[in-house]
N, C-alpha and C positions, 0 to 999 in steps of 0.2 A: 391468501388465507380468507376463508369465508367469514363474514361478519353477520351479526344478528339481522341487520337490515336486509341482507340478501337472502335470508332464510325464514322470513316471517311466515308463519302458517297458523291456521286455526286448529282448535281441538278436534273439529270434525275430520279434518284431513289426517291428523294423527290417529284418530280412532279407526279410520278406514285402513290405514297403513299397518297398524300394529298387529292385529290378530293374524294376518296372513303369515308373517315371518315367525311370530311366536309359536304358532301351531306347527310350523315346519321343523321345529327343533326336535331334539332327541326325546325318546320316551323310555320309561322303565329304568331311569337312572336312580339307583338307591345308594346314597353315599353318606352314611352316618358320620358325624364328627368323631375324630379320635378322642379318647378319654384318658386323662391322667388322674390318679387318685392316690390315697394313702397319706401318711404323715410327712413324707419327704418328696416334694415334687420339683422337677427341674424344668425351666422354661428358657429356651434358647432363642434369642432375637437375632434375625439375620435377613439380609436381602435375598430375594428369590424372584421367580416369575410365577404368574398364575394364568390359566387359560379361562377366558370368559366368553361364552358364545363363540368359541372357535378362534378367538384372538388372544395372542400371548401378550401380557402386560407386565410391567414392572410392579413389584410389591415388596413389602416387608412383612415377614411372617414369624410365627412362633413354632418351633419344632417342625418347621418345613411346611406348615399349612396356613391358609387364610380361609376362614377365621382360625385363630389359634385353637389348640385342643380344649375340649370341655374339661374344666377343673371340677371334679366331683368330691365334695367334702361332706362331713357329718357334723351336725350340731354337737358341740361339746368337745370335739377333738382339738388338739393343738396342731395347727398347720405350719409347715416349714416350706417356704417357697423360695427356691434358689433361681435367681434371674441371671442369665449369662448373656452379656451384651457383646455380640460378635460384629457389631457395626463399627464404622470408623467415626462415629459421632456419639454424643451422650444419648442415653435413652432412659426409659422409666416404665413402670407398670403401676397403675392405680387400680385398686380392688373396689370397683364402683358399687356403692351401697353397703359394703361390709363395715361393721363397727370394729375398727382396729385402733391400736394406739397411734397417736398423731405421727410419730416418727416413722411408721410403716405405711402411711397413707399413699405415698408414691407420687408426690407433686414436687418437682424440682423448684427450689427457691422458697418453698413454704414448709414442706415436710422433711426434705433431705436434699443433698446437693445434686442427686441424679446418679445414674449408673454410667461411669466413664467408659469410653471405648475399650473393647477387649478386656473387660473386667467383670467381676461377679458380685452380686448383691444378694443378701439373704434377709427375707422378712419372715418372722416367726411370731405367731399370735394365736390366742384361743379363739375358736369359732363360736360366737355367741348367738347365732340366729340360724334360721332355715329359710329356704326360698330360692327364687331365680334372680341371679345377678349377672354381672359381667366384668371384664377387666380390659384396660386399654392404656395406651401410651399417653403421657401428659407432657411429652417433649416435642416442642415445635409443632409441625403438622404431620408427624409420623402416623397418627391414627388414621388419616385419610388414605394412607398407603396399605393398610391392612393389619395394623398392629392392634388387634382386639380379639376377644374370645369370650365364651360363655362360662358362667359359674353356676352350678346347682349344689345347694346344701340340703341334704336330707335331714328331716327333723329327728331329734333324739327319740321321740316316742312315735305313736301312730300318727300318720298323716291325716289331718282332718278332711283332705280332699281325696275322695275315692276314685281310682282310675285303674284301668287294665293295662294301658300302654302309654308311653310318652314320646314326644318328639321335640327336639330343640329347633327353634326357628330363629336364626339370626338374620335380621334384615340389615342391609347396609348399602352404601353407594361406592362406586369405584370409577376412576377416570384414568384414561391413558395420559392425560395432561399432568405435568408436575404440579404438586400442590402450591408451590410458590408462584407459579404462573397463573393458576386459578385465582389466588389471592390478589395478585397484581391486576388482573383483568377486572375483578370486582371493585378495586380501588379506582380504576380508570372510569368505569361506568356502572352505576348501581344495577342497571338492567341489562348488563352485557350478555347474560345467558337467557334472557327473556325472549324466546322465539314465538311467543303466543300473543303478541300485541294485537290490539283491536284493528280490524280491517273494515273497509266499506262493505264487503260481502257479508261480514259478520253482523254489521248493523242491519243490513237488509234482511238477513235471515233471522234476526231477533236474538242472536247469541251474544251480541255486544251491547253496550250502552246506547240508548237513543241519542241522536245528535245533540239535543239540548243538554243532556246530562254529561255527555262526553266533552262538550265545550266548557262546562263548569269545572270538570276535573283538569282539563287542559289549562284553564286559567289559574288553577292552584299548583300547577307544575307537578301533578301527581299522576301516576299510572295505576289504574285499578287492577292491572294484570301482574303487577310486581308483588307476587305472593311469596315467592321463594328466591333467594339469591342463587342457590345452586339448583339447576333444573335438569331435565332429561337431555338438554343440549350439552351438558357437561358430563353427566354421569350415566352409567348403566346401573340399574338397581338389582341387588343380589339377594338370594336366599342361600345361606350357608356357603357363600362364596361362588354361587352359580348364577348365571344370567338367565333371562326369560327363555332363551332358546335351549339352554342346557336342561331346563325342566327338572330341577331336583324333585325327587319323588319319595314320599314316605308311605309305608304300607300299614294296613290295619286289617283286622277281622271284622266283618259287618256286625254291628250291634255292640261292639266294644265301646267303653268310655275311654276316649283318647285325650290325653292331656297335652296341649300344645304350650310350650314355654317360649313365648315370643319376646324377643329382645330387639330394640332398635339401636343398633351399633353404628349407625351411619354418621357421617361427618356433618351433613347439612340438610337431611331429608326427613320431613314429617310424613309418615305413611298413614293412609286410611286403609284398614285391614278388613277384609270380608271373605267369606267362602260361600259363593252363591249356592242357594239351596240347602245350606246347613247352618242352623243357629249355633251361636257361640255362647257358652255360659262362662262369664268372667268369675274366676275364683281367687285370683291373687293380683295385686297391683304393687309393683316395685318390691316384690319379694314378701309382701305382707298379705296374709289371708283376709279376704273380704267375704261378706255375705254374697251368695251366688246371684248374679244378675244376667238374665238371658237377653242377648242383643243379636242384631244381624251384622253390625259393623262397629268399629271403634277407631278412634284416632290415637296414634301412638307417637309421641314426640321423641326426639333424639334423647337417648339415655334412659327412657322409660322401659319397663318390662310389664307384660301382662300374661297371666296364665289363663287359658281358656280350655274348657272341656267340651268336646263334641262327641256325638254318637252317630257316626256315619252309617249309611245303608250299603247295599251291595252294588256300588257304582263308584266311579271316580269323581273327584271334586277338584276344582281349581282354587288354591289359596292365592288371593290377590292382595298385594301391598302397593296401593296406588299412591304416587307422590301427591302431596297436598295441592300442587298446582296442576296436577293431572297431565304432566308432560311425559310420563312414563310409568312403568310399574315393575315390581318384583313379582315373580310367578313361581309357584310350586304346585305339585299335584299330590293329593291324598288318594290312595287307591287300594282296593283289596288285593290286587294282583299286579305284578310288574308288567309294564308294557301298556297299561291303560292310561288314557288321557281324558280330559274333560274340556269343554269349550272355554276359551279364554275370552272374557268379556271385553268389548272395546272400551277404550278410554272414554270416560264421561266428559261432558263439556267442562272446560276449566272455569273455576269460580272467578268472580270479579269482586274486588274489595268494595265495601259499602261505606256509607257515612258513619255507621256504627263502628266500623273498623278504624275510622278517623277519630273515634272518641266522642261522636256527636249524638249517638243513640240515646244516651241517658241524660241529655242536657235538660235542665229545668231551672229557669231563671226566676222562680217564685220565691217565697219566704225562705230565709236561711235559718236553720236551727242553731242555737248557741252551742259552742264547744263545751264539752263536759268530759270529765275523766271516767275511767272504768268504774263501773259499779260492781265492786267485788262481791256483793250479795246476790248479784244476778245469777241465773243458771250458768254453770261453768261450761267452758269449752264448746262454744258454738252459738250461744245466744247473747254473749256479752256485747254491748253496743259501745263502740269507741268512735268518737267524732274528733279526730285530730290527735296531736301528741298529748301525753299526760306527764304528770310529775315524775321525774327520774328518767325520762326518755331524752335522747339527743334532740336538741332544738332543730326546728325546721330550718333549711338553708336560708330562707328569706321569710321571716315571720311577718304577718300582716301589719302594714304600716298604719299608724293612727288609731290603733285599737279596733273596736267593733267585733263583729261576729265572723265566723269562718264557715264556709260551705264545706261539708265533708269531702276530702280528697281534692279540694281546690284552693289554691293559695291566691286570694284576691290581692294581697299586698304586693305579690311579685308579678301579678299579671300586668302586662303592658297593653292597656285597652286601646292605646293609639294604634297598635299593630293589628287590631281587629277591625279596622275600618272596612266597611263594605260587607260585613258579616250579617246575614239575614237570620236573626235569632228566631224569628217566627217560623222559619222553615228549617230549624236546626235538627229536627229529628232525622232518623235514618232515611236516606233518600231525598232529604230536603235540599234547598238551594243554599249554596255556599259561595255564590258568585262574588268575585272581587277579592276573595281572601288570598293573600300571598303567604303560603305556608313556609316559604323560605325565610320570611321576615317575622313569622309568628313565634315569638319566644315568650311564653307566658311565665316561665321560671328561668332564673339564672342560677344554676347549681355550682358555678365555678368560682365563687368568691371566698371559699373557705381558706383560712390562714395557711400559708405554706403550700398551697396547691397551685400547680400550673394551670392557667386558664385554658379551657377547652372550647375554642370559639366554634360557632356554627351549629350548636345543638338545636335540633328542631323539637318543638313540643306541640304535638298535634292533638292532644287529648285534654281539652278543658274540663270535661266532665266524664271521666272514665266510669265504667259500670262493672259490677261483679258479673263475670261471665262463666262461673263454675257450672251453670246449667246449659252451657253452649256446647253442642257436639263437635264444632270445628268448622273451619271455612270449607264451603262447598257441600256440607252435610246437613244443611238446615232443612232441606225439603227433598230428600231422596226417596221417600215413600216407604221406609222401613225403620226398624228400631236402631238407634245409634246411641252409644254410651256417652254420658256426660259425667263429669266429676261428682256432681251432686247425687248421683245414683249409688256411689260407692259408700259402703258402710263396713267398718272393721268387724271381723268375725268375733273378736273378743274385746273386752273393755280396755280402753287405753290405759297404759301404765301410770300416767300422770294426768289427773283431771283438775288440777288447780286452775283457777282463773289467772290470766296473765296480769303481771303487775305494771307493765308498760307496753307501749306500742312503738315500733320502729317502722317508719314509712320509707320505702326505697323506690326510686323512680328508675325505670328502664329507659334509657335515653340514647339518641343517636342522630346521625345525619345520613339519610339513605343515599343522597347524591354523592357524598364524599366517602361513604362506607366507613363511618366513624361510629363506634358503639361504646357504651359506658353505663355505669350506675351513677345516678344523680349528676350527670354531666362530667364525671371524673373518670378518666381511663386508669387502668391498673398501673401503667408506666408513669403516671403523673403524681402518685401519692403512695406513701408507705403506711398511711393511717388505716388501721383495720376498722371493721364494725365490731365494737367491744361488747362482750357479754360477761356477766358474773356467773361463775360456776354454780349451777343448780337453779338459776333464776328461770322464770317462766315469762316469755315475751311473745306478744303478737306481732308478727311481721306482715306488713301490707305491701305487696308489690304492685306498682302502678305502671302500666305500659304506656309510655308517651310516644310510642312509635306505631307505624302501620304494619309491623311484622310481628308474628308470634315468636316468643322466646321460651325455650325449655330451660328453666332455671334450676340448678342443682346445688345443694349444700352438702359438703363432705362431712363425714363423721357423725351424722345425726339423721334421725327421722323427725318429721314434723307432722302435725295433724291439720288437715285442711279444715277451714271454718266453713262448713256447709250445712249447719243446722242439725247435725246428728249427735250432738252432745258428747257423751263419754264413749261413743262408738264412731267418732270421726275417723275417716280413712287416714292411714299413716303412709307418707311417701317421702322419697328423697329427691324427686325431680317433679316439677309441675310446669305445664304449659301456661304461660300468661298470654292470653289472646290479644290481638291488636285492639287498642283503645279500651282495654279491660283491666280489671284488678283481680288479684287472688290474695286471700289472707290465710295465714297459717299460724298455729301456736307451736312454739318451740320450747322444749326444756333443754337448756344449755348444759348438758350433763357429760360432755367429753372435753376435758381440759386440753388446751393446746391451740395451735394455729391451723385453720382449716380453709381450704379453697371454697369460694362461692362464685359461681359464674354461669353465664349462658352456655349451654352445651352445643350450640351451633358453633362448630370449630373455628370458623373464620370470624365470627362475632367475638368469641373469646380472644382470639389472636389479635383482633383489632382493639381490644381494651375492655370488653364487658366482663370483667373479672375483678374481684377484690378478695381480701382476706378477712375471715371471721376469727376473732381472738377470744377464747374462753379462758378466763383466769379466776383464781380464787380472790376473795376480797383482799386488796392490798398487793396483789400480784402485778408485776410489770408486764405490759404487753410487748 
């Protein structure tokens, strides 16, 4: 068996290798996804095979296809979805982003028991929204095998987005390796699939860190190339179930407004999406209409959706979904006629993690402002200043000892300053010196002392001063020379339905140990606690997510939309999934308006499987969780 150590290669080698075989693939393949619609839809889950770039691989599909068929609904209708499980194991389907009663949300152990082998389950609910969504299994690791598909809900009235033609683009990743084996390998070594480690030739060519910088990172026992746990060494990247050689092709008439409904249905892959030579106008995010934003590229996290309008000319274009670590790409063609192809760009140099990704970019050891509660008289939804927890909010896991003031986002009482010996604060900015710091021993917070909770040892906290990164385009996209979307550019097309100021703040830390592949919220794995994050029905809460890890996490809340706090007031963008960048924070305001128990988790499949998942419980006053 070949191991990573025997296959280490640089991005330049991958770039030189990829275009030759990609362009040797088929052309003119036009394979629209099958569609099911109406008031009564049947979805059959069964094992099958699929052919990717000429190779037959095992899969689990729906109605005989991977992805599953496009479910087309209409806002205002009552949908009846019959799920037939033909597997020899339990299964499930979650309607990702749809506002449904909790009992139909499709999460075994939270929403319902699951769909037993050789049995049928029926979900029936009113369709309350329009937009682009998707569905997938929430049972074990079935999603990795192909158990996912797109959902499009047409609005009840005129669509505010004008377009002449649409194409569904489902991005995903697939592997011939059994998912349980992939998970075991990730547990064995955090960088098992990282085949792009730094090399001497990379240093000499200027692609890798200079020797001095590399020695500092080596002293911290951190690898700056460990950007993604699942890489091109494990996966082939797909468009609508087709590999780069297959060259899935979508047709258009030159000059048309073509709407691309782009869904990231992968298990572990963040994609950077672009169409060289063709600007993209973003018109929808996570199914919610936004003010049009013209860009040349955008990053899409696992479980996010973006709708983009393009106006192509009389030529072929390549749609590129490049993995965040640039170890491979998904490829499709947009063309006015079948048989046309366009150049496939080479893979760009893979990014290296920076000190900002370590949470050091925002460090300021100057005066600390006092903690104060929300000022309810401040401008609502986007300009409320909150420094720490407020009355009525759950207490911090380790409140500052001995009184005093608190730096926003930093718990000095829980910080073990002894473990920070050797840290050069004067050079703590991005790219600065961190020589002598042992991040394996650097535990600035201990989240595992809650009553009745099993201790989760070995949690690493690498972000002493995380920063808001909603204006950050994504790793490797900082200096690409063209326009890249950032969350802060998104604005809702219409006024938010609830513009009340939040009454409290809940701060949740994304935690883990990369070497041991342990992932959690606040240092607590799902398997170690039954305690939910509690909300009162109808309350307005600001949730601050703090990423204490070196890896980006797409965080998804079931049953709700939330408004990102990006300074846009009552037109803040509404989403159900958000990428929390390494060493960064994201805040959003939530109206807890859906009673019941809801899943809350990282949508990187193996991170969720390893423990980065909890339950959100929404109850009426006096209701039991």
